[in-house]
C-alpha positions, -999 to +999 in steps of 0.1 A: +213-051+225+203-064+190+195-100+185+228-104+168+249-091+197+229-113+219+233-145+196+270-139+196+270-135+232+255-169+240+220-153+252+186-160+241+178-145+210+153-144+179+166-161+148+138-144+126+152-112+133+158-095+097+192-091+102+201-124+110+178-136+085+196-115+055+231-128+068+219-162+065+207-158+033+237-143+019+262-173+036+231-200+018+240-181-015+278-182-009+278-218-002+256-228-031+279-209-053+308-229-037+295-261-040+286-258-076+323-249-081+346-274-105+382-288-093+397-265-114+382-232-102+407-231-074+408-192-071+371-189-077+366-215-044+394-190-025+375-162-032+341-175-021+357-188+014+371-154+019+338-139+013+321-163+033+342-168+066+357-144+092+393-154+084+409-182+062+445-194+066+467-208+042+463-239+025+423-246+034+406-271+014+368-278+017+354-308-003+316-296-015+293-302-006+297-276+026+268-262+048+270-233+076+248-210+090+265-178+089+301-184+079+312-150+094+314-164+126+339-193+115+378-187+118+398-215+100+434-217+105+464-226+081+460-263+063+426-269+075+409-297+054+371-304+054+359-335+037+325-341+020+294-327+037+307-312+066+281-291+085+290-259+106+261-242+125+277-214+134+253-191+153+284-186+181+317-183+171+335-216+157+374-217+159+393-243+140+433-245+145+458-249+122+461-279+104+426-299+115+410-325+096+376-330+093+362-363+076+330-365+061+298-352+073+313-339+102+290-318+123+299-288+146+269-273+159+270-241+183+229-240+180+208-248+210+176-245+222+158-242+257+147-275+274+118-255+290+093-263+261+069-230+266+103-209+261+109-234+233+079-228+215+085-192+220+111-192+190+142-184+215+170-200+212+210-196+221+244-207+210+275-218+223+313-214+209+334-248+196+370-245+196+393-272+178+428-266+189+458-273+164+459-306+145+425-322+157+414-350+135+374-358+137+369-390+122+336-396+098+302-387+112+314-369+143+292-345+158+305-320+183+280-301+207+275-266+216+301-252+240+328-280+235+366-271+234+387-301+219+426-295+229+452-298+202+465-332+183+433-350+197+419-376+177+383-385+178+369-415+164+342-418+140+309-416+150+311-403+185+291-377+199+314-347+219+292-332+244+319-323+267+356-306+265+384-328+257+421-325+265+449-321+245+469-352+230+442-381+234+422-404+218+384-403+227+356-426+212+319-433+218+286-417+223+290-395+245+328-396+236+352-403+263+390-407+266+403-442+255+442-433+250+464-409+260+491-394+233+528-383+235+525-349+213+541-358+177+534-396+185+510-418+161+479-435+176+492-465+159+525-464+174+526-463+213+557-443+226+552-437+263+535-454+293+506-433+284+497-454+254+485-480+273+471-462+302+437-452+298+400-445+316+382-478+323+353-488+297+322-505+305+328-540+321+364-535+328+357-528+365+350-566+371+385-570+354+402-548+382+384-560+406+401-598+395+430-580+399+426-569+431+417-606+443+447-617+427+469-594+445+453-604+479+461-641+472+494-630+463+499-609+494+486-639+516+512-657+497+543-638+506+533-630+538+527-590+534+497-570+552+479-545+533+446-554+514+444-588+533+445-572+567+412-550+562+382-569+549+391-552+516+365-569+489+335-564+517+345-527+519+352-524+482+326-550+460+320-548+424+293-517+423+317-493+440+342-499+417+315-494+387+303-460+401+344-452+397+342-464+362+308-442+352+322-410+371+358-415+347+380-421+379+389-459+371+419-464+350+434-495+338+469-505+322+461-526+286+489-547+276+490-577+251+448-576+250+443-576+286+440-553+315+472-562+336+467-527+357+444-504+376+440-475+399+414-451+411+422-413+405+403-391+426+401-353+429+391-353+465+396-372+500+387-363+532+421-376+548+436-347+531+419-317+541+433-290+519+425-281+484+451-282+466+451-298+430+460-331+434+450-365+425+443-391+451+457-423+446+437-456+456+434-492+449+467-492+427+468-527+416+492-549+388+487-583+379+508-604+397+513-626+364+528-592+348+560-580+364+563-545+371+527-534+361+521-517+391+553-494+384+540-491+346+509-480+362+522-452+386+547-440+356+517-433+338+497-415+362+531-393+373+532-387+335+496-378+330+489-357+361+509-323+354+489-322+318+454-326+337+462-295+358+478-316+389+505-304+412+506-332+437+501-369+438+488-384+470+478-421+485+482-439+518+495-473+530+491-496+558+517-489+583+544-512+589+540-525+550+578-517+544+583-530+510+552-507+498+571-478+515+606-483+496+582-485+462+570-451+469+600-438+483+615-446+447+591-424+426+599-395+451+567-401+474+575-385+508+559-393+543+535-366+553+520-383+586+498-407+601+460-420+590+438-436+612+404-450+596+384-479+616+407-505+627+430-492+597+464-479+607+485-461+577+508-430+565+501-409+542+525-401+512+528-374+487+547-366+456+552-328+444+551-325+405 
């Protein structure tokens, strides 16, 4: 294989290969010409972009200055807009879908170096492809790392560092970037329109708020005479560090309404009480604020809406045996009984909803 073939196959390669050096020099020449053009030279700009990139859709506009490594590894869809000072290090393929918006100083870097210092000193490096789905919007200063795919319609807040794939129809922020909101296709991030608009993964510190909701719900259960968490030594079994670990794994979700957390739930990919390996979410610690009527219902509605997007075919949970109000609640959402569960002193029944 040539060094270029290795590079495009995401294998270790040498960037000082004469062919690659020549191609980078040509990209530097074309980008320098592009960056020197005036606003009135629209046709000259279009011609230069066609020479620089592998493919260029209709209505593409790039504000100079712009920088890239090769250009020939970049595919741009229709109506793509790159604002000032964008950088694309395209040692591996970069695909940017229709309608994408890249704010000033966005950096897409497919290039990587070995973590082993001896290998790194040898001059070997590698690249991994980047893919932006249609209608992705990257805020100012966003960095997208090698090998990342960002799903269609997703918005990434300014200054975020995207180190892992992001699903479609979400808002992500932070370093590393993580999902903070789910969007309905066609909706505006500023205009919530569905249960998912208020439902998101918990942020640092919010695990304590979820635990406070559980404490409030246990007090409510004592008052109304329902036996569930208040019958199991629940708080001793599930202390704050447990919920902090769930949050760190991205498994703790919250419902945020009116500037406060009114609901929470843990969504696990596995549960030893269910021995098969079907793509399911296992629901634990579903809680709603007793002072926010219907919060628990809205949490469950959001989970039902989100699960198919995340590739889940079933939702599964359990409840204490004899808790008829809770059984009625799950049945209203289409859950069906799937047998008994015994865990120490806990006696319950399993429930499943097919999606």
